[in-house]
C-alpha positions in Angstrom: 0.0 0.0 0.0 1.3 3.4 -1.0 0.3 6.5 1.0 3.0 9.0 0.1 1.1 11.4 -2.2 -1.4 14.0 -0.9 -5.0 13.7 -2.3 -5.0 17.4 -3.2 -1.8 17.0 -5.2 -3.2 14.1 -7.2 -6.4 16.1 -8.0 -4.2 19.0 -9.1 -2.0 16.8 -11.3 -5.1 15.5 -13.1 -6.4 19.0 -13.5 -3.2 20.0 -15.3 -4.1 17.4 -17.9 -7.7 18.7 -18.1 -9.4 16.0 -16.1 -11.3 15.8 -12.8 -11.1 12.7 -10.6 -13.6 11.2 -8.2 -12.3 11.0 -4.5 -12.8 7.2 -4.4 -10.7 6.9 -7.5 -7.9 8.9 -5.8 -7.9 6.4 -2.9 -7.6 3.4 -5.3 -4.8 5.1 -7.1 -2.9 5.8 -3.8 -3.2 2.2 -2.8 -1.8 0.8 -6.1 0.8 3.3 -7.4 4.3 4.0 -6.1 4.5 7.7 -5.3 7.7 8.0 -7.3 5.8 7.0 -10.5 2.7 9.0 -9.9 3.4 11.6 -12.6 4.0 9.0 -15.3 0.9 7.0 -14.2 -1.4 10.0 -14.3 -0.2 11.0 -17.7 -0.7 7.4 -18.9 -4.3 7.2 -17.4 -5.3 10.4 -19.2 -4.3 8.9 -22.5 -6.4 5.8 -21.9 -9.7 7.1 -20.6 -12.3 9.1 -22.5 -14.5 10.5 -19.8 -14.0 14.0 -18.4 -14.4 12.8 -14.8 -12.2 9.8 -14.0 -14.1 7.3 -11.9 -13.0 4.4 -9.7 -14.0 2.0 -12.5 -11.7 3.9 -14.9 -8.8 3.3 -12.4 -9.6 -0.3 -11.9 -9.8 -0.9 -15.7 -6.2 0.2 -16.1 -4.7 -1.3 -13.0 -3.1 -4.2 -14.9 -1.5 -1.7 -17.3 -0.2 0.3 -14.3 1.3 -2.7 -12.6 3.0 -3.7 -15.9 4.4 -0.2 -16.2 5.7 -0.2 -12.6 7.4 -3.6 -13.3 9.2 -2.0 -16.3 10.3 0.9 -14.1 11.7 -1.5 -11.4 13.5 -3.5 -14.1 15.0 -0.4 -15.5 16.1 0.8 -12.1 17.8 -2.6 -11.5 19.6 -2.3 -14.9 20.7 1.3 -14.1 22.0 0.2 -10.7 23.9 -2.6 -12.3 25.4 -0.1 -14.8 26.4 2.3 -12.1 28.0 -0.5 -10.0 29.9 -1.7 -13.1 31.3 1.8 -13.7 32.4 2.1 -10.1 34.2 -1.3 -10.3 35.6 -0.5 -13.8 39.1 0.1 -12.4 40.5 -0.2 -9.0 40.9 3.2 -7.4 38.6 5.0 -9.9 35.1 6.3 -9.0 32.8 8.0 -11.5 29.6 10.0 -11.2 27.7 11.2 -14.2 24.3 11.1 -16.1 25.1 7.9 -18.0 22.3 5.4 -17.5 20.3 7.7 -15.2 18.5 10.1 -17.6 14.8 10.3 -17.1 14.1 13.6 -18.9 11.0 13.8 -21.2 10.8 17.6 -21.6 7.4 17.8 -19.8 6.3 20.8 -17.7 6.8 18.7 -14.6 10.4 18.0 -15.7 11.2 21.7 -15.9 9.5 22.4 -12.5 11.5 19.6 -10.9 14.7 20.7 -12.6 14.5 24.3 -11.3 13.3 23.1 -7.9 16.4 20.9 -7.7 18.7 23.7 -8.7 17.1 26.1 -6.1 17.2 23.5 -3.3 20.8 22.4 -3.9 22.2 25.9 -4.1 20.0 27.5 -1.3 21.2 24.6 0.9 24.8 25.7 0.4 23.9 29.4 1.0 21.9 28.5 4.2 25.2 27.4 5.8 26.2 31.1 5.7 23.0 33.1 6.1 19.5 32.6 7.6 17.1 33.6 4.8 13.6 35.1 5.4 10.9 34.0 3.0 10.2 36.7 0.4 6.5 36.6 1.2 7.2 37.8 4.8 9.2 40.9 3.8 6.2 43.2 3.8 6.1 42.9 7.6 9.7 43.9 8.0 9.9 47.4 6.5 13.0 49.2 7.7 14.7 46.1 9.0 17.8 44.3 7.8 17.0 40.9 6.2 18.7 38.0 4.6 17.1 36.3 1.5 18.0 33.6 -0.9 16.4 33.5 -4.4 16.9 32.6 -8.0 17.8 35.6 -10.3 14.9 36.2 -12.8 16.4 39.3 -14.4 18.8 42.2 -13.9 18.4 45.7 -15.4 20.3 49.0 -15.1 18.3 52.1 -14.1 18.8 55.8 -15.0 19.8 56.7 -11.4 23.0 54.7 -11.5 21.7 51.5 -9.9 20.8 48.0 -10.9 17.5 46.2 -10.1 17.7 42.4 -9.5 14.4 40.6 -9.7 14.8 37.7 -7.1 12.4 34.9 -6.6 12.0 32.1 -4.0 9.2 29.6 -3.6 7.0 32.2 -1.8 7.3 35.3 -3.9 9.3 37.9 -5.9 11.2 41.0 -4.7 13.2 43.7 -6.4 16.7 44.1 -5.0 18.3 47.6 -5.6 22.1 47.5 -6.0 24.1 50.7 -5.9 27.7 51.8 -6.0 30.1 48.9 -6.0 27.3 46.4 -5.8 25.9 47.7 -9.1 28.8 46.3 -11.0 28.5 43.0 -9.3 24.8 42.9 -10.0 25.3 43.6 -13.7 27.6 40.6 -14.0 24.8 38.3 -12.9 23.9 35.9 -15.7 20.3 35.2 -14.6 19.0 31.8 -13.3 21.7 31.6 -10.7 20.8 31.3 -7.0 22.3 34.0 -4.8 21.9 35.4 -1.3 21.3 39.1 -0.5 21.7 41.0 2.8 20.0 44.3 2.9 17.3 46.6 4.3 13.6 46.4 3.4 12.3 49.7 1.9 8.7 49.4 0.9 8.5 46.7 -1.7 12.2 46.6 -2.4 15.4 45.5 -0.6 18.3 47.9 -0.7 21.3 45.6 -0.9 24.3 45.7 1.4 25.9 42.5 0.2 25.4 40.0 -2.7 26.5 36.5 -1.7 27.3 33.7 -4.1 27.3 30.0 -3.0 31.0 29.9 -3.8 33.5 27.2 -2.8 35.3 27.2 0.6 39.0 27.6 0.9 40.8 24.2 0.7 44.3 22.9 0.6 45.7 22.1 -2.9 45.6 18.3 -3.4 49.0 16.6 -3.6 49.3 13.1 -5.0 52.5 11.4 -6.3 51.2 10.3 -9.6 50.8 12.1 -12.9 47.6 13.1 -14.7 47.6 14.5 -18.3 44.8 16.8 -19.3 43.9 17.3 -22.9 40.7 18.2 -24.9 39.3 18.9 -28.3 41.2 16.3 -30.3 38.8 16.7 -33.2 39.9 13.5 -34.9 38.6 13.5 -38.5 39.2 17.2 -39.1 41.5 18.2 -42.0 43.1 20.5 -39.4 43.9 17.7 -37.0 47.6 18.1 -36.1 48.9 14.6 -36.7 52.6 15.6 -36.4 52.2 17.3 -33.0 49.9 14.4 -31.8 52.7 12.0 -32.7 55.2 14.0 -30.6 52.7 13.8 -27.7 52.3 10.0 -28.1 56.1 9.5 -28.3 56.5 11.5 -25.1 54.0 9.3 -23.3 55.9 6.2 -24.6 59.2 7.5 -23.1 60.7 8.7 -26.3 62.1 12.1 -25.1 65.7 13.3 -24.9 65.1 15.9 -22.1 65.6 14.0 -18.8 63.1 15.9 -16.6 60.4 15.8 -19.3 61.0 12.0 -19.8 60.8 11.4 -16.0 57.5 13.2 -15.9 56.1 10.9 -18.5 57.1 7.9 -16.3 54.8 9.3 -13.5 51.7 9.5 -15.7 48.9 7.1 -14.7 45.9 8.8 -16.3 45.0 10.8 -19.4 41.8 12.8 -19.2 40.1 14.0 -22.4 37.4 16.7 -21.9 35.3 16.1 -24.9 35.1 16.9 -28.7 36.8 13.6 -29.4 36.0 13.8 -33.0 35.1 16.7 -35.3 31.6 15.3 -36.0 29.4 15.9 -39.0 27.0 18.8 -39.6 28.1 20.7 -36.4 28.4 24.1 -38.2 27.7 25.4 -41.8 29.9 23.9 -44.6 31.7 21.7 -42.1 32.2 19.0 -44.7 34.8 21.3 -46.3 36.9 21.0 -43.1 36.7 17.2 -42.8 39.3 14.6 -43.7 36.9 11.8 -42.7 33.3 12.4 -43.7 31.8 9.4 -41.9 31.1 9.7 -38.1 31.7 6.0 -37.4 35.1 6.1 -39.2 36.0 9.3 -37.3 35.6 7.3 -34.0 37.5 4.3 -35.5 40.4 6.7 -36.2 40.1 8.2 -32.7 40.3 4.7 -31.2 43.4 3.9 -33.3 45.1 7.1 -32.1 44.3 6.6 -28.4 45.4 3.0 -28.7 48.9 4.2 -29.1 48.9 5.4 -25.5 50.7 2.9 -23.2 48.3 0.2 -21.8 49.3 1.0 -18.2 47.8 4.5 -18.6 44.0 4.7 -18.0 42.3 7.1 -20.4 39.2 8.9 -19.1 37.2 9.9 -22.2 34.4 12.5 -21.9 32.3 14.0 -24.6 31.5 17.5 -26.0 29.2 19.3 -28.4 31.0 17.8 -31.5 30.5 14.2 -30.4 27.7 11.8 -31.5 25.6 12.2 -28.4 22.7 14.5 -27.4 23.6 18.1 -27.4 21.7 19.0 -24.2 23.7 18.9 -21.0 24.3 16.8 -19.0 25.4 14.4 -21.7 25.8 10.7 -21.2 28.9 8.8 -22.4 29.2 7.7 -26.0 26.7 5.0 -27.2 27.9 1.4 -27.1 28.5 1.1 -30.8 31.2 3.8 -30.5 32.5 2.7 -27.1 33.2 -0.8 -28.4 35.8 0.6 -30.8 38.1 1.6 -28.0 40.6 -0.4 -26.0 39.9 -1.7 -22.5 42.1 0.9 -20.8 39.6 3.6 -22.1 36.9 4.5 -19.5 33.9 6.4 -21.0 32.2 9.1 -19.0 29.5 11.7 -19.6 29.7 15.5 -19.6 30.0 16.6 -16.8 31.6 13.8 -14.8 33.1 13.6 -11.3 36.0 11.3 -11.4 38.0 10.3 -8.4 41.4 8.9 -9.2 42.9 7.2 -6.1 41.7 10.1 -4.0 42.2 13.0 -6.5 38.8 14.5 -7.3 38.5 15.8 -10.8 35.4 17.5 -12.2 35.4 17.2 -16.0 33.2 19.6 -18.0 33.6 20.2 -21.7 32.9 23.9 -21.2 30.2 25.0 -23.6 28.8 27.5 -21.1 32.1 29.4 -21.1 30.7 31.0 -24.3 27.8 32.4 -22.4 29.9 33.7 -19.5 32.7 35.3 -21.6 30.2 37.1 -23.9 28.1 38.2 -20.9 30.9 39.6 -18.6 33.0 42.2 -20.4 36.2 41.8 -18.2 36.5 38.1 -19.3 38.1 36.9 -22.5 38.8 33.8 -24.5 42.5 34.3 -23.9 42.2 33.5 -20.2 39.3 31.0 -19.9 40.3 29.9 -16.4 38.9 33.3 -15.2 35.5 32.3 -16.6 35.9 29.0 -14.9 36.2 30.9 -11.6 32.7 32.3 -12.2 31.4 28.8 -12.4 32.9 27.9 -9.0 31.5 31.1 -7.5 28.0 30.2 -8.7 28.6 26.5 -7.9 27.0 25.7 -11.3 28.5 24.6 -14.6 25.9 26.3 -16.8 24.1 29.0 -14.7 22.3 30.7 -17.6 19.4 28.6 -18.9 18.4 28.8 -22.6 21.5 30.5 -24.0 24.2 28.8 -26.2 24.3 25.8 -23.8 21.2 23.6 -24.2 20.3 22.0 -20.9 18.1 18.9 -20.5 15.6 19.4 -17.6 16.5 16.3 -15.6 14.6 15.9 -12.3 17.9 16.5 -10.5 20.2 19.4 -11.6 23.4 17.5 -12.2 25.2 20.7 -13.3 25.3 22.0 -9.7 28.8 21.7 -8.3 27.6 20.1 -5.1 31.0 18.4 -4.4 34.0 20.7 -4.5 36.7 19.1 -6.7 40.5 19.3 -6.4 40.7 20.0 -10.2 38.2 21.5 -12.6 39.0 20.5 -16.1 37.4 22.2 -19.2 38.1 22.6 -22.9 35.9 23.8 -25.7 37.5 27.2 -26.3 40.7 25.7 -27.7 42.9 27.9 -25.5 45.4 26.7 -22.8 44.8 28.4 -19.5 45.7 27.4 -15.9 44.9 29.0 -12.5 44.0 28.3 -8.9 40.9 29.5 -7.1 40.6 28.9 -3.3 42.7 25.8 -3.6 40.9 24.4 -6.7 43.2 23.9 -9.7 41.7 25.2 -12.9 42.8 23.7 -16.2 41.4 24.7 -19.6 43.3 22.4 -21.9 43.9 23.4 -25.5 43.2 21.6 -28.8 44.8 19.3 -31.4 43.2 21.2 -34.3 44.7 24.2 -36.1 42.4 27.1 -37.1 39.5 26.2 -39.4 37.9 28.5 -41.9 34.8 28.6 -39.7 36.9 29.6 -36.7 38.5 32.4 -38.8 35.0 33.8 -39.5 34.1 33.8 -35.8 37.5 35.2 -34.8 38.5 32.1 -32.7 42.3 31.8 -32.5 43.3 28.4 -31.1 46.3 27.6 -29.0 46.9 24.0 -30.1 49.3 21.3 -28.8 49.6 22.5 -25.2 49.3 19.8 -22.5 48.8 20.3 -18.8 50.3 17.6 -16.5 49.4 17.4 -12.9 51.9 16.0 -10.4 52.1 16.4 -6.6 49.9 19.5 -6.5 51.7 21.3 -9.4 50.9 21.8 -13.1 53.6 21.4 -15.8 53.0 22.8 -19.2 54.3 20.9 -22.2 54.3 22.3 -25.7 54.1 20.1 -28.7 53.3 22.9 -31.2 55.1 26.1 -32.0 
């Protein structure tokens, strides 16, 4: 017997589909349906019945179908659990957390509501460790008093009297936050859709802000482990501009073929290579791309990719993530490559989604291809493509990998927002912008690894100047930069 769903909520959910339901029918439904599946079941019932008012007989008539549906759900959960366990056992000392095998997004209104509720709950929970927010609906009783609030940013606009207005919303209401002086500049850098805290004074229907607080990451000691990790991205296998000569030099270094003693010794310490997406150049990603392709078939592009990665020594584990050029859904979070492509690669290749938390013998790495960097760099004037690690700092401040919904970075409305940075990594690794850039923020190492593709005609048109052949190597808390391209 299931009693976990409120009667009024069930009635409301049916009303959203345009149906009324008899109270006795609600009770039958509660007794026979798992609360976790209630949305799917209600949607299914509304497709099967013809009457405007759903009766107990209507529910009884579809009970067998409901039970069959729930059995499929349980079977799917078992399979997903098995997949996750297999990933965690894939290699001793490696743990992985990503969307692969866990996506349940259908793009319904309920999915969008659940997604933004998840974002708000996760980020407000972080903020509540630092401030004690008052519900926005209660502010009208606190005129003249200092308050603390947490909300999601709906919009930001500049006014004529040298201030900025932030429209902030929580689950109880909406309030305008007035930011002046130094806070104005901070407010105008808000992207929208991020969750922030505000401390200020209530003045009528507004809050005059004294402080704007981001979820941010706490200070931490830089992680030090005595093994090497190589960070690369955007290999773009299959492109005419793929830098085969420079790639060969990189492979030779990993295989110990290097005259410089210190550089050769560093190669001996490498146990992992992490690729942050755009494994291949893909097909039809941008206008007239076929003119830039050496390999026109996507499957053959992955065959070539597998051949090239197979040249890396077998004792080195390769963590292979995906990006917007890969043969996977464009919306983030992205699962790992489909099985037909995964099967092309050697056993020392571990496939992960985008983003992915990967723990390597204690070293916590957050891999994110970095598509949202376009949104941030174009939105905040002080940032540039020359120093993408500064844009990555903004992701850490907001504790979200793609704060702005509906811009260049498509986001799938999963029931849990897996783009929230709920666990602070030791290293944040991105790519996408084809520029090498490294920094440290509050103890977190930031790496934006470069590309293995020279400038394409399309990149010339959009003024993208790549910095190819630069490799970041982590060892014992430090980052070494190796150049395989002039």
